[in-house]
C-alpha positions, 0 to 999 in steps of 0.5 A, a space after each residue: 513507484 510511479 511519479 506522484 506517489 507519496 511514500 512516508 519515512 522509514 517505509 520499506 517496499 520489497 521486490 516487484 511491488 507497484 505504487 501508482 501515482 496518487 497513492 499515499 503511504 504513511 511512515 514506518 510501513 512495510 510492503 511485501 513482494 508483489 504488492 499493488 497500491 493503486 492510484 488514490 489508495 491511502 495507507 496510514 502509518 505503521 501498516 504491514 502488507 504481506 506478499 501478493 496483496 492488491 489495494 485498489 483505488 479509493 481504499 483507505 487503510 488506517 494506522 497499525 493495520 496488518 494485511 495478510 498474504 493475498 488479501 484484496 481490497 476493492 472499492 466496490 460498495 
């Protein structure tokens, strides 16, 4: 976890994951192994992120979302 990232209470982050500065993760989330949460990405509360997921900057994931293995969310519109 980089300095400046915000991690909510009761959130679990597994091995080899990287939460960048400026990322915000809510309460009671679970991030599997090898997850990237880029700067300026935001996860709500109770979000489950499986292994090998990439969440790039500018993405907002709302509460109670499940992201399956190898899912990639980009900020391309």
